[in-house]
LOSE-163331 format. One line per 4 residues: their letters; for each residue x, z, y of N, C-alpha, C. Coordinates in nm, 3 decimals, m for minus. Atoms other than C-alpha are relative to their C-alpha. Layout:
! LOSE-163331
a	X Z Y X Z Y X Z Y  ...
***
This chain:
! LOSE-163331
xxxx	m0.011 0.026 m0.143 14.095 2.916 m7.025 0.111 0.066 0.075  m0.137 m0.008 m0.103 14.324 2.944 m6.748 m0.075 0.143 0.075  0.041 m0.097 m0.074 14.274 3.272 m6.535 m0.086 m0.033 0.136  0.084 0.050 m0.129 14.136 3.072 m6.235 m0.132 m0.053 m0.058
xxxx	0.141 0.068 0.057 13.863 2.863 m6.463 m0.097 0.121 m0.018  0.063 m0.110 0.091 13.763 3.229 m6.649 m0.066 0.068 0.190  0.058 m0.032 m0.132 13.711 3.367 m6.269 m0.103 m0.076 0.078  0.103 0.083 m0.082 13.512 3.062 m6.147 m0.107 0.008 m0.095
xxxx	0.120 m0.052 0.090 13.294 3.102 m6.472 m0.097 0.124 0.032  0.092 m0.141 m0.027 13.185 3.448 m6.390 m0.055 0.006 0.115  0.077 m0.019 m0.139 13.154 3.402 m6.032 m0.142 m0.099 m0.025  0.073 0.093 0.023 12.928 3.102 m6.121 m0.157 0.077 m0.072
xxxx	0.130 m0.086 0.078 12.713 3.329 m6.385 m0.059 0.095 0.112  0.065 m0.129 m0.086 12.685 3.622 m6.124 m0.092 m0.086 0.096  0.105 0.077 m0.089 12.543 3.353 m5.892 m0.143 m0.020 m0.054  0.114 0.017 0.053 12.285 3.263 m6.117 m0.090 0.104 m0.058
xxxx	0.031 m0.131 0.024 12.230 3.596 m6.244 0.056 0.110 0.064  m0.049 m0.135 m0.117 12.293 3.883 m5.973 0.037 0.115 m0.110  0.014 m0.113 0.060 12.197 4.162 m6.204 0.085 m0.013 m0.101  m0.078 0.053 0.078 12.476 4.228 m6.426 m0.060 0.036 m0.145
xxxx	0.045 m0.018 0.108 12.262 4.376 m6.697 m0.090 m0.063 m0.088  0.056 0.132 0.013 12.032 4.072 m6.694 0.092 m0.106 m0.076  m0.108 0.128 0.017 12.361 3.856 m6.725 0.063 0.040 m0.159  m0.041 m0.067 0.083 12.473 4.094 m6.997 m0.110 m0.039 m0.115
xxxx	0.066 0.026 0.081 12.182 4.040 m7.203 m0.017 m0.141 m0.037  0.017 0.166 0.049 12.131 3.659 m7.209 0.153 m0.051 m0.053  m0.123 0.024 0.053 12.488 3.631 m7.286 0.041 0.051 m0.126  0.009 m0.078 0.159 12.484 3.854 m7.592 m0.072 m0.070 m0.095
xxxx	0.149 0.081 0.118 12.165 3.652 m7.721 0.064 m0.147 0.001  m0.037 0.156 0.019 12.335 3.299 m7.634 0.111 m0.017 m0.064  m0.145 0.052 0.050 12.679 3.335 m7.758 0.005 0.104 m0.159  0.017 m0.059 0.137 12.546 3.601 m8.078 0.152 0.077 m0.008
xxxx	m0.098 m0.100 m0.021 12.829 3.872 m7.945 m0.050 0.111 0.029  0.025 m0.143 m0.031 12.813 4.238 m7.875 0.004 0.018 0.140  m0.039 m0.063 m0.108 12.756 4.389 m7.558 0.115 0.008 0.066  m0.121 m0.044 m0.047 13.068 4.506 m7.517 0.108 m0.115 0.007
xxxx	m0.090 0.132 m0.032 13.232 4.172 m7.601 m0.034 m0.062 0.112  0.078 0.058 m0.118 13.032 4.030 m7.301 0.093 0.062 0.105  m0.039 m0.102 m0.101 13.149 4.330 m7.099 0.153 m0.080 0.032  m0.140 0.064 0.002 13.511 4.244 m7.192 0.050 m0.149 0.056
xxxx	m0.002 0.123 m0.043 13.476 3.889 m7.117 m0.023 m0.018 0.188  0.035 m0.021 m0.177 13.326 3.963 m6.746 0.109 0.052 0.050  m0.124 m0.080 m0.066 13.614 4.196 m6.664 0.124 m0.043 m0.018  m0.133 0.107 m0.002 13.875 3.911 m6.769 0.096 0.085 m0.079
xxxx	m0.107 m0.013 0.117 13.994 4.114 m7.040 0.031 m0.058 m0.120  m0.003 0.096 0.119 13.938 3.885 m7.301 m0.062 m0.156 0.034  0.019 0.139 m0.015 13.872 3.484 m7.290 m0.142 m0.045 m0.038  0.087 0.057 0.092 13.552 3.293 m7.358 0.085 m0.090 m0.069
xxxx	m0.056 0.123 0.052 13.627 3.060 m7.615 m0.066 m0.134 0.031  0.045 0.121 m0.079 13.573 2.678 m7.573 m0.149 m0.008 m0.036  0.143 0.016 0.008 13.237 2.674 m7.770 m0.095 0.080 0.092  0.060 m0.119 m0.020 13.123 2.988 m7.608 m0.006 m0.075 0.176
xxxx	0.041 0.096 m0.127 13.173 2.781 m7.258 m0.054 m0.122 m0.014  0.078 0.111 0.024 13.021 2.495 m7.391 m0.155 0.026 m0.019  0.154 m0.026 m0.012 12.696 2.678 m7.451 m0.043 0.060 0.121  0.019 m0.082 m0.167 12.715 2.871 m7.078 m0.024 m0.095 0.059
xxxx	0.032 0.153 m0.136 12.758 2.516 m6.919 m0.140 m0.069 m0.066  0.084 0.050 0.051 12.487 2.398 m7.104 m0.136 0.052 0.034  0.101 m0.075 m0.041 12.245 2.691 m7.034 m0.019 0.000 0.160  m0.020 m0.061 m0.157 12.326 2.711 m6.650 0.006 m0.117 0.067
xxxx	0.018 0.129 m0.074 12.362 2.368 m6.597 0.139 m0.044 0.064  m0.115 m0.042 m0.077 12.731 2.430 m6.492 0.083 m0.145 m0.037  m0.100 0.108 0.040 13.013 2.152 m6.481 0.104 0.003 m0.085  m0.132 m0.039 0.075 13.274 2.150 m6.743 0.140 m0.026 0.080
xxxx	m0.097 0.031 m0.073 13.518 1.974 m6.485 0.036 0.098 0.095  m0.025 m0.108 m0.086 13.475 2.267 m6.252 0.063 0.120 m0.068  m0.037 m0.111 0.060 13.542 2.525 m6.515 0.163 m0.026 m0.021  m0.137 0.039 0.049 13.874 2.339 m6.643 0.041 m0.074 0.081
xxxx	m0.040 0.065 m0.124 14.023 2.239 m6.350 0.163 m0.011 0.028  m0.169 0.005 0.024 14.391 2.188 m6.492 0.034 m0.158 0.023  m0.025 0.170 m0.011 14.341 1.789 m6.496 m0.021 m0.041 0.116  m0.005 0.044 m0.148 14.437 1.600 m6.184 m0.089 m0.157 m0.067
xxxx	0.044 0.138 m0.026 14.247 1.262 m6.075 m0.104 m0.060 m0.110  0.079 0.022 0.122 13.992 1.284 m6.387 m0.111 0.075 m0.020  0.133 m0.065 0.017 13.634 1.373 m6.458 m0.067 m0.032 m0.107  0.106 0.006 0.106 13.349 1.398 m6.703 m0.115 m0.057 0.041
xxxx	0.148 0.074 m0.012 13.059 1.158 m6.676 m0.121 0.023 m0.106  0.134 0.014 0.096 12.703 1.200 m6.835 m0.065 m0.116 0.021  0.064 0.130 m0.030 12.518 0.864 m6.916 m0.146 0.019 m0.081  0.146 0.011 0.097 12.139 0.797 m7.044 0.071 m0.092 m0.114
xxxx	m0.039 0.105 0.098 12.192 0.631 m7.399 m0.125 m0.096 m0.012  0.123 0.076 m0.022 11.934 0.328 m7.372 0.000 m0.100 m0.109  m0.017 0.128 0.137 12.068 0.088 m7.666 m0.047 0.059 m0.105  0.031 m0.024 0.113 11.904 0.086 m7.978 m0.095 0.138 m0.033
xxxx	0.058 m0.087 0.011 11.673 0.372 m7.889 m0.147 m0.011 0.043  0.164 m0.003 m0.053 11.261 0.384 m7.882 m0.016 0.079 0.093  0.049 m0.070 m0.095 11.115 0.496 m7.589 0.103 0.059 0.096  m0.129 m0.053 m0.076 11.465 0.540 m7.408 m0.031 0.015 0.121
xxxx	0.016 m0.025 m0.130 11.306 0.495 m7.078 m0.075 0.105 0.046  0.054 m0.100 m0.043 11.088 0.790 m7.083 0.090 0.127 0.032  m0.093 m0.097 m0.018 11.378 1.054 m7.090 0.073 m0.032 0.100  m0.050 0.059 m0.106 11.549 0.821 m6.860 m0.050 0.057 0.138
xxxx	0.088 m0.035 m0.146 11.268 0.876 m6.590 m0.010 0.158 m0.009  m0.014 m0.142 0.023 11.222 1.237 m6.719 0.110 0.080 0.064  m0.150 m0.031 m0.080 11.593 1.330 m6.607 m0.009 m0.009 0.111  m0.003 m0.011 m0.174 11.551 1.200 m6.275 m0.075 0.035 0.082
xxxx	0.115 m0.053 m0.025 11.246 1.335 m6.228 0.018 0.152 0.046  m0.060 m0.123 0.003 11.379 1.667 m6.309 0.118 0.035 0.114  m0.070 m0.053 m0.101 11.683 1.661 m6.075 m0.060 m0.031 0.150  0.071 m0.010 m0.116 11.450 1.516 m5.790 m0.062 0.128 0.041
xxxx	0.065 m0.140 m0.009 11.245 1.831 m5.860 0.059 0.108 0.080  m0.092 m0.108 m0.019 11.527 2.058 m5.844 0.047 m0.020 0.134  m0.030 0.013 m0.167 11.638 1.913 m5.495 m0.087 0.016 0.074  0.089 m0.062 m0.098 11.340 1.975 m5.387 m0.034 0.143 0.010
xxxx	m0.006 m0.172 0.026 11.301 2.315 m5.473 0.114 0.048 0.074  m0.154 m0.069 m0.064 11.651 2.373 m5.346 0.000 m0.047 0.172  0.013 0.054 m0.132 11.538 2.193 m5.014 0.167 m0.065 0.012  m0.153 0.080 0.013 11.877 1.962 m5.078 m0.040 m0.103 0.079
xxxx	0.032 0.108 m0.059 11.954 1.654 m4.952 0.063 m0.127 m0.083  m0.020 0.075 0.089 11.987 1.316 m5.129 0.050 m0.100 0.073  m0.068 0.158 m0.040 12.215 0.972 m5.021 m0.024 m0.088 m0.057  m0.027 0.090 0.060 12.153 0.680 m5.130 0.034 m0.154 0.050
xxxx	m0.081 0.110 m0.021 12.406 0.397 m5.101 m0.006 m0.118 m0.080  0.079 0.093 0.084 12.216 0.080 m5.202 0.089 m0.153 0.036  m0.091 0.133 0.040 12.445 m0.229 m5.277 m0.128 m0.104 m0.073  0.134 0.050 0.042 12.093 m0.326 m5.441 m0.099 0.034 0.043
xxxx	0.139 m0.065 m0.011 11.756 m0.290 m5.428 m0.032 0.139 m0.065  m0.019 m0.100 0.079 11.713 0.066 m5.510 m0.153 0.043 m0.053  0.108 m0.033 0.067 11.449 0.218 m5.731 m0.123 0.080 0.077  0.108 m0.088 m0.143 11.308 0.455 m5.428 m0.076 m0.111 0.048
xxxx	0.095 0.100 m0.053 11.167 0.121 m5.287 m0.046 m0.082 m0.081  0.050 0.084 0.084 11.125 m0.122 m5.563 m0.112 0.066 m0.097  0.064 m0.051 0.135 10.944 0.116 m5.823 m0.139 0.045 0.096  0.099 m0.033 m0.050 10.682 0.196 m5.527 m0.106 m0.113 m0.025
xxxx	0.101 0.124 0.022 10.540 m0.163 m5.576 m0.050 m0.003 m0.176  0.016 0.020 0.137 10.368 m0.204 m5.917 0.057 m0.098 m0.089  m0.032 0.128 0.059 10.440 m0.580 m5.978 0.151 m0.003 m0.025  m0.131 0.007 m0.010 10.795 m0.526 m5.849 0.051 0.123 m0.145
xxxx	m0.063 m0.101 0.076 10.856 m0.222 m6.082 m0.007 m0.061 m0.153  m0.007 0.012 0.136 10.753 m0.387 m6.401 0.065 m0.134 m0.022  m0.091 0.099 0.048 10.946 m0.708 m6.347 0.165 0.066 m0.007  m0.141 m0.051 0.010 11.253 m0.490 m6.285 0.015 0.054 m0.158
xxxx	m0.034 m0.033 0.126 11.194 m0.328 m6.609 0.003 m0.090 m0.099  m0.022 0.145 0.081 11.119 m0.643 m6.784 0.136 m0.057 m0.024  m0.148 0.052 m0.024 11.469 m0.763 m6.669 0.087 0.073 m0.071  m0.049 m0.107 0.029 11.610 m0.459 m6.776 0.037 m0.022 m0.171
xxxx	m0.003 0.006 0.167 11.495 m0.452 m7.142 0.046 m0.157 m0.047  0.030 0.119 0.021 11.469 m0.831 m7.166 0.144 m0.073 0.012  m0.148 0.087 m0.015 11.810 m0.961 m7.049 0.124 0.099 m0.007  m0.099 m0.111 m0.001 12.018 m0.655 m6.983 0.029 0.054 m0.153
xxxx	0.000 m0.073 0.128 11.965 m0.468 m7.295 m0.033 m0.058 m0.092  0.028 0.076 0.113 11.848 m0.738 m7.502 m0.055 0.043 m0.127  0.067 m0.107 0.086 11.599 m0.509 m7.696 m0.064 m0.114 m0.098  0.061 0.112 0.121 11.478 m0.680 m8.054 m0.146 0.003 0.048
xxxx	0.156 m0.017 m0.005 11.120 m0.567 m7.946 m0.047 m0.109 0.136  0.034 0.084 m0.131 11.135 m0.793 m7.608 0.058 m0.160 m0.053  m0.044 0.105 0.075 11.267 m1.098 m7.819 m0.123 m0.120 0.026  0.083 0.107 0.002 11.066 m1.405 m7.707 m0.144 0.020 0.099
xxxx	0.107 m0.009 m0.141 10.842 m1.224 m7.437 0.043 m0.052 0.145  m0.040 0.036 m0.123 10.822 m1.391 m7.118 m0.048 0.069 0.105  0.071 m0.090 m0.085 10.734 m1.226 m6.792 m0.119 m0.073 0.063  0.113 0.028 m0.077 10.412 m1.275 m6.661 m0.150 0.089 0.025
xxxx	0.096 m0.124 m0.012 10.062 m1.098 m6.568 m0.053 0.059 m0.101  0.060 m0.093 0.134 9.973 m0.951 m6.914 0.134 0.058 m0.022  m0.083 m0.108 0.043 10.301 m0.762 m6.921 0.010 0.121 0.060  0.009 m0.131 m0.024 10.295 m0.409 m6.879 0.069 0.119 m0.032
xxxx	m0.127 m0.121 0.021 10.536 m0.127 m6.882 m0.077 0.137 m0.088  0.071 m0.125 0.080 10.262 0.115 m7.041 m0.053 0.095 0.109  0.073 m0.132 m0.055 10.067 0.436 m6.933 0.095 0.084 0.037  m0.092 m0.100 0.031 10.320 0.676 m7.018 0.111 m0.018 0.109
xxxx	m0.094 0.030 m0.058 10.590 0.513 m6.868 m0.025 m0.014 0.188  0.040 0.022 m0.161 10.418 0.450 m6.520 m0.038 0.164 0.053  0.014 m0.125 m0.049 10.306 0.801 m6.528 0.141 0.057 0.039  m0.131 m0.052 m0.013 10.694 0.923 m6.542 0.052 m0.065 0.121
xxxx	m0.044 0.073 m0.136 10.757 0.654 m6.263 m0.050 0.056 0.129  0.083 m0.048 m0.118 10.495 0.773 m6.057 0.030 0.152 0.053  m0.055 m0.151 m0.010 10.607 1.137 m6.078 0.151 m0.004 0.075  m0.158 0.018 m0.094 10.977 1.032 m5.971 m0.017 m0.054 0.114
xxxx	0.047 0.066 m0.134 10.830 0.836 m5.677 m0.066 0.129 0.086  0.044 m0.135 m0.068 10.634 1.144 m5.562 0.106 0.100 0.012  m0.124 m0.115 m0.001 10.928 1.373 m5.599 0.083 m0.044 0.107  m0.118 0.061 m0.095 11.148 1.125 m5.384 m0.072 0.014 0.126
xxxx	0.097 0.024 m0.143 10.835 1.107 m5.110 0.076 0.181 0.065  0.014 m0.129 m0.065 10.897 1.513 m5.062 0.176 0.070 0.013  m0.132 m0.080 m0.012 11.292 1.556 m5.012 0.059 m0.055 0.103  m0.073 0.037 m0.095 11.542 1.504 m4.747 0.105 m0.135 m0.035
xxxx	m0.054 0.129 0.089 11.664 1.137 m4.817 0.089 m0.080 0.109  m0.070 0.120 m0.069 11.894 0.882 m4.657 0.041 m0.136 m0.082  m0.040 0.094 0.051 11.931 0.524 m4.747 0.082 m0.071 0.068  m0.128 0.095 m0.062 12.225 0.281 m4.656 m0.024 m0.135 m0.069
xxxx	0.004 0.129 0.042 12.166 m0.079 m4.700 0.089 m0.123 0.074  m0.094 0.102 m0.060 12.335 m0.402 m4.605 m0.090 m0.118 0.007  0.092 0.126 0.020 12.216 m0.773 m4.559 0.012 m0.029 m0.149  0.030 0.110 0.147 12.308 m0.843 m4.903 m0.090 0.098 m0.119
xxxx	0.083 m0.071 0.076 12.100 m0.562 m5.054 m0.119 m0.062 m0.114  0.123 0.093 0.097 11.817 m0.813 m5.204 0.080 m0.095 m0.092  m0.035 0.129 0.079 12.074 m1.063 m5.359 0.018 0.033 m0.137  0.006 m0.025 0.131 12.110 m0.901 m5.683 m0.160 m0.006 m0.079
xxxx	0.138 0.040 0.039 11.708 m0.916 m5.704 m0.034 m0.132 m0.018  0.016 0.163 0.035 11.721 m1.263 m5.634 0.059 m0.078 m0.066  m0.082 0.080 0.106 11.977 m1.359 m5.849 m0.091 0.001 m0.151  0.108 m0.034 0.118 11.738 m1.179 m6.128 m0.084 m0.106 m0.002
xxxx	0.086 0.102 0.022 11.479 m1.381 m6.032 0.011 m0.152 m0.037  m0.050 0.131 0.021 11.648 m1.727 m6.016 0.050 0.009 m0.140  m0.018 m0.015 0.120 11.780 m1.614 m6.365 m0.096 m0.022 m0.097  0.133 m0.005 0.113 11.436 m1.560 m6.536 m0.054 m0.131 0.021
xxxx	0.075 0.142 m0.022 11.296 m1.913 m6.361 0.117 m0.090 m0.089  m0.060 0.130 0.069 11.595 m2.129 m6.480 0.039 0.039 m0.156  m0.022 m0.025 0.143 11.610 m1.967 m6.818 m0.155 m0.017 m0.048  0.117 m0.003 0.024 11.217 m2.025 m6.845 m0.058 0.158 m0.061
xxxx	0.027 m0.118 0.010 11.174 m1.646 m6.866 m0.141 0.044 0.107  0.133 m0.009 m0.051 10.881 m1.684 m6.619 m0.013 m0.111 0.085  0.035 0.156 m0.041 10.701 m1.979 m6.466 m0.019 0.017 0.159  0.031 0.012 m0.134 10.661 m2.074 m6.085 m0.130 0.118 0.081
xxxx	0.097 m0.081 m0.047 10.325 m1.877 m6.032 0.065 0.131 0.000  m0.051 m0.168 0.003 10.459 m1.540 m6.149 0.138 0.048 0.062  m0.137 0.005 m0.143 10.800 m1.619 m5.921 m0.035 0.029 0.100  0.069 m0.046 m0.130 10.565 m1.629 m5.645 m0.064 0.154 0.023
xxxx	0.057 m0.119 0.016 10.384 m1.342 m5.745 0.109 0.154 0.016  m0.097 m0.126 0.012 10.715 m1.086 m5.774 0.048 m0.050 0.133  m0.032 0.024 m0.123 10.843 m1.283 m5.448 m0.104 0.077 0.096  0.073 m0.081 m0.093 10.547 m1.175 m5.260 m0.014 0.157 0.003
xxxx	m0.042 m0.147 m0.002 10.571 m0.814 m5.388 0.085 0.045 0.024  m0.113 m0.074 m0.099 10.917 m0.786 m5.255 m0.028 m0.019 0.118  0.035 m0.008 m0.175 10.795 m0.908 m4.896 m0.090 0.113 0.014  0.046 m0.113 m0.012 10.528 m0.639 m4.948 0.096 0.113 m0.001
xxxx	m0.081 m0.138 m0.018 10.774 m0.386 m5.031 0.101 m0.015 0.127  m0.068 0.013 m0.098 10.986 m0.522 m4.746 m0.083 0.062 0.158  0.100 m0.036 m0.094 10.679 m0.501 m4.486 m0.030 0.153 0.019  0.019 m0.161 m0.007 10.597 m0.144 m4.609 0.075 0.084 0.076
xxxx	m0.108 m0.046 m0.065 10.918 m0.027 m4.550 0.027 m0.006 0.147  m0.010 0.023 m0.111 10.955 m0.181 m4.235 m0.108 0.101 0.118  0.121 m0.069 m0.069 10.626 m0.030 m4.109 0.018 0.157 m0.012  m0.029 m0.176 m0.009 10.718 0.317 m4.267 0.115 0.037 0.083
xxxx	m0.106 m0.042 m0.096 11.046 0.310 m4.037 m0.050 m0.003 0.136  0.058 m0.001 m0.146 10.843 0.221 m3.736 m0.055 0.084 0.063  0.108 m0.079 m0.031 10.592 0.462 m3.762 0.082 0.164 0.032  m0.076 m0.092 m0.012 10.886 0.727 m3.764 0.055 0.019 0.145
xxxx	m0.054 m0.008 m0.124 10.949 0.695 m3.416 m0.035 0.114 0.101  0.052 m0.108 m0.037 10.736 0.984 m3.313 m0.012 0.106 m0.106  0.026 m0.073 0.148 10.755 1.179 m3.669 0.077 0.109 0.005  m0.071 m0.108 0.025 10.904 1.515 m3.703 0.026 0.027 m0.136
xxxx	m0.007 m0.052 0.147 10.855 1.529 m4.083 0.135 m0.006 m0.039  m0.126 m0.019 0.057 11.151 1.689 m4.223 0.042 m0.118 m0.116  m0.028 0.108 0.113 11.145 1.445 m4.549 m0.017 m0.137 0.015  m0.004 0.136 m0.046 11.122 1.121 m4.328 0.128 m0.059 m0.064
xxxx	m0.099 0.054 0.044 11.349 0.869 m4.454 0.103 m0.056 0.093  m0.129 0.045 m0.122 11.666 0.805 m4.249 0.081 m0.141 m0.086  m0.045 0.116 0.047 11.767 0.453 m4.301 0.087 m0.043 0.107  m0.133 0.056 m0.114 12.111 0.302 m4.165 0.010 m0.142 m0.073
xxxx	m0.050 0.128 0.079 12.224 m0.060 m4.222 0.144 0.010 0.035  m0.154 m0.001 m0.023 12.590 m0.105 m4.274 0.080 m0.129 0.008  m0.053 0.113 m0.034 12.795 m0.333 m4.153 0.132 m0.060 m0.096  m0.075 0.013 0.089 13.046 m0.319 m4.438 m0.031 m0.008 m0.141
xxxx	0.049 0.011 0.171 13.023 m0.394 m4.813 0.008 0.115 m0.066  m0.013 m0.110 0.076 12.902 m0.121 m5.038 0.071 0.012 m0.111  m0.053 0.012 0.131 13.032 m0.204 m5.365 m0.064 0.026 m0.110  0.096 m0.035 0.117 12.803 m0.042 m5.587 m0.088 0.133 0.070
xxxx	0.095 m0.100 m0.025 12.496 0.167 m5.588 0.026 0.174 m0.024  m0.036 m0.134 0.026 12.566 0.556 m5.533 m0.155 0.076 0.020  0.098 m0.074 m0.017 12.306 0.831 m5.567 0.093 0.132 0.022  m0.078 m0.121 m0.028 12.432 1.182 m5.425 m0.075 0.111 0.026
xxxx	0.075 m0.127 m0.002 12.267 1.493 m5.442 0.054 0.131 0.050  m0.072 m0.144 m0.042 12.356 1.840 m5.251 m0.129 0.074 m0.019  0.100 m0.085 0.023 12.169 2.113 m5.366 0.049 0.141 0.073  m0.044 m0.099 m0.084 12.391 2.342 m5.149 0.105 0.064 m0.085
xxxx	m0.092 m0.045 0.064 12.595 2.526 m5.399 0.066 m0.120 m0.075  m0.032 0.086 0.080 12.588 2.250 m5.634 m0.018 m0.158 0.041  0.013 0.133 m0.041 12.628 1.865 m5.616 m0.016 m0.067 m0.162  m0.018 0.123 0.113 12.586 1.552 m5.837 0.000 m0.138 0.055
xxxx	m0.025 0.123 m0.052 12.690 1.212 m5.778 m0.047 m0.112 m0.152  0.040 0.097 0.089 12.540 0.912 m5.983 0.030 m0.159 0.050  m0.034 0.105 m0.050 12.700 0.578 m5.997 m0.048 m0.108 m0.121  0.082 0.076 0.073 12.538 0.281 m6.124 0.096 m0.089 m0.087
xxxx	m0.074 0.106 0.114 12.670 0.092 m6.452 m0.139 m0.079 m0.069  0.098 0.073 0.064 12.447 m0.157 m6.658 m0.100 m0.054 0.045  0.076 0.056 m0.065 12.265 m0.308 m6.387 m0.085 0.105 0.056  0.083 m0.100 m0.021 12.012 0.001 m6.352 0.013 0.157 m0.056
xxxx	m0.055 m0.137 0.086 12.177 0.285 m6.587 0.095 0.045 0.109  m0.087 m0.100 m0.053 12.378 0.563 m6.424 0.089 0.095 m0.070  m0.083 m0.100 0.072 12.652 0.777 m6.513 0.030 0.104 0.117  0.018 m0.127 m0.081 12.643 1.113 m6.356 0.139 0.101 m0.049
xxxx	m0.075 m0.092 0.033 12.901 1.393 m6.285 m0.025 0.128 0.133  0.021 m0.139 m0.116 12.909 1.748 m6.076 0.130 0.050 0.005  m0.135 m0.052 m0.057 13.265 1.765 m6.051 0.013 0.008 0.149  m0.009 m0.016 m0.115 13.373 1.883 m5.737 0.068 m0.077 0.109
xxxx	m0.113 0.048 m0.053 13.676 1.698 m5.664 m0.097 m0.183 m0.005  0.064 0.107 m0.013 13.479 1.355 m5.728 m0.114 0.000 0.087  0.141 m0.017 m0.119 13.131 1.474 m5.512 0.066 0.007 0.138  m0.113 m0.023 m0.153 13.442 1.538 m5.231 m0.008 m0.145 0.035
xxxx	m0.054 0.147 m0.025 13.537 1.181 m5.274 m0.134 m0.104 0.077  0.070 0.093 m0.006 13.214 1.030 m5.273 m0.101 0.050 0.151  0.031 m0.032 m0.117 13.098 1.243 m4.962 0.070 m0.038 0.109  m0.088 0.060 m0.102 13.400 1.118 m4.771 m0.049 m0.146 m0.005
xxxx	0.032 0.147 0.001 13.291 0.756 m4.878 m0.136 m0.024 0.110  0.114 0.024 m0.085 12.949 0.799 m4.732 m0.015 0.044 0.125  m0.038 m0.020 m0.134 13.083 0.965 m4.405 0.042 m0.116 0.053  m0.071 0.101 m0.051 13.287 0.652 m4.376 m0.100 m0.083 0.023
xxxx	0.097 0.112 m0.005 13.010 0.421 m4.424 m0.117 0.018 0.115  0.124 m0.040 m0.103 12.743 0.609 m4.191 0.089 m0.038 0.146  m0.077 0.030 m0.111 13.050 0.573 m3.927 m0.020 m0.155 0.040  0.021 0.153 m0.012 12.989 0.198 m3.958 m0.125 m0.048 m0.015
xxxx	0.110 0.027 0.053 12.656 0.189 m3.974 m0.123 0.047 0.136  0.109 m0.041 m0.109 12.326 0.200 m3.758 m0.120 0.021 m0.034  0.129 m0.041 0.026 12.038 0.390 m3.797 m0.119 m0.081 0.055  0.160 0.071 m0.069 11.678 0.181 m3.759 m0.095 0.092 m0.040
xxxx	0.145 m0.083 0.038 11.431 0.446 m3.882 m0.039 0.070 0.151  0.039 m0.075 m0.127 11.236 0.530 m3.568 0.097 m0.016 0.127  m0.079 0.079 m0.124 11.497 0.337 m3.305 0.017 m0.115 m0.038  m0.022 0.162 m0.024 11.616 0.001 m3.257 m0.084 m0.096 m0.067
xxxx	0.128 0.112 0.038 11.324 m0.193 m3.287 0.070 m0.100 0.000  m0.015 0.089 0.026 11.490 m0.485 m3.214 0.080 m0.049 m0.129  m0.051 m0.042 0.145 11.748 m0.432 m3.484 m0.070 m0.008 m0.136  0.097 m0.016 0.119 11.515 m0.343 m3.741 m0.071 m0.113 m0.036
xxxx	0.068 0.152 0.032 11.304 m0.662 m3.695 0.103 m0.088 m0.046  m0.134 0.126 0.021 11.616 m0.869 m3.695 0.024 0.000 m0.144  m0.076 m0.041 0.114 11.732 m0.695 m4.009 m0.138 m0.040 m0.126  0.079 0.006 0.113 11.406 m0.705 m4.214 m0.046 m0.164 0.011
xxxx	0.022 0.177 m0.003 11.344 m1.090 m4.103 0.097 m0.071 m0.043  m0.134 0.071 0.082 11.691 m1.166 m4.254 m0.052 0.034 m0.123  0.020 m0.021 0.193 11.600 m1.001 m4.604 m0.117 m0.105 m0.017  0.101 0.111 0.024 11.248 m1.186 m4.579 0.020 m0.122 m0.002
xxxx	m0.029 0.127 m0.010 11.412 m1.519 m4.508 0.059 m0.016 m0.104  m0.027 0.027 0.141 11.576 m1.496 m4.864 m0.104 0.025 m0.081  0.092 0.000 0.099 11.307 m1.439 m5.033 m0.102 m0.138 0.002  0.068 0.119 m0.023 11.102 m1.703 m4.851 0.050 m0.120 m0.047
xxxx	m0.088 0.091 0.052 11.394 m1.933 m4.940 m0.010 m0.028 m0.134  0.033 0.023 0.130 11.350 m1.877 m5.295 m0.155 m0.044 m0.041  0.146 0.052 0.027 10.966 m1.924 m5.285 m0.004 m0.148 0.024  0.007 0.131 m0.048 11.048 m2.252 m5.106 0.071 m0.123 m0.128
***
């Protein structure tokens, strides 16, 4: 490690474990080295090896990019492996819930840049939740177990998965959050419904049922935003409508000292990084989008009604 990254690592460790004696004990057990060797590393008299840094990063949830900062314009992403894995969605939602819970405990903030309908809203409706997970497994992941299955009222994602998703939604309700939408945010979902209809993966009746669920979700969200006019709830949703194209779904979490950015890939999956440089870029992007957006949560009644009427008209056109 370079001198700079060694200092950064030690500073971050002391932030997690302020008492030197406790930190030395933990590192001695974690790295299987003597206390004297740990002290020499903390004083900078010797360097941590690469394998030791990896162990420390995993133990304390640190970003390797922020420790090894010699590389320019590059970062490391983590992703959820979903192909060729049984029960792959359970660890996916467990991980998201853990991040939300960590954010809640830290009283941090979340920004959701929504180029398409976010799970924070679609997964609050049971039928819409099940359609989204059906589409992901059947069309995108092309899972063997889903071959020949069509979407209808008998399709269910299962009790365990519902429990995980419910936990995620509960955590989301108790954090400081901001969502940014555009008039195109529903377009991907409408295309997904059209695809399933045109390929015979769902009949007209089930298409109408999902569309009704989508309208119900829009109505619920509009009513929620209207009710915030006189609300002082610190966890209320701050909702913005952007006049510029968003490009991609982005989730950005700020825990105070630590940050994580999630970028959409493969329709619903995400890649994540804790790189300070990359998170800086994301925050600058969000600031730029907000500058060209209008908040309609608890204000701008006419704009709010006009916005949701536009979204509902797209769903109603598909139903017709």
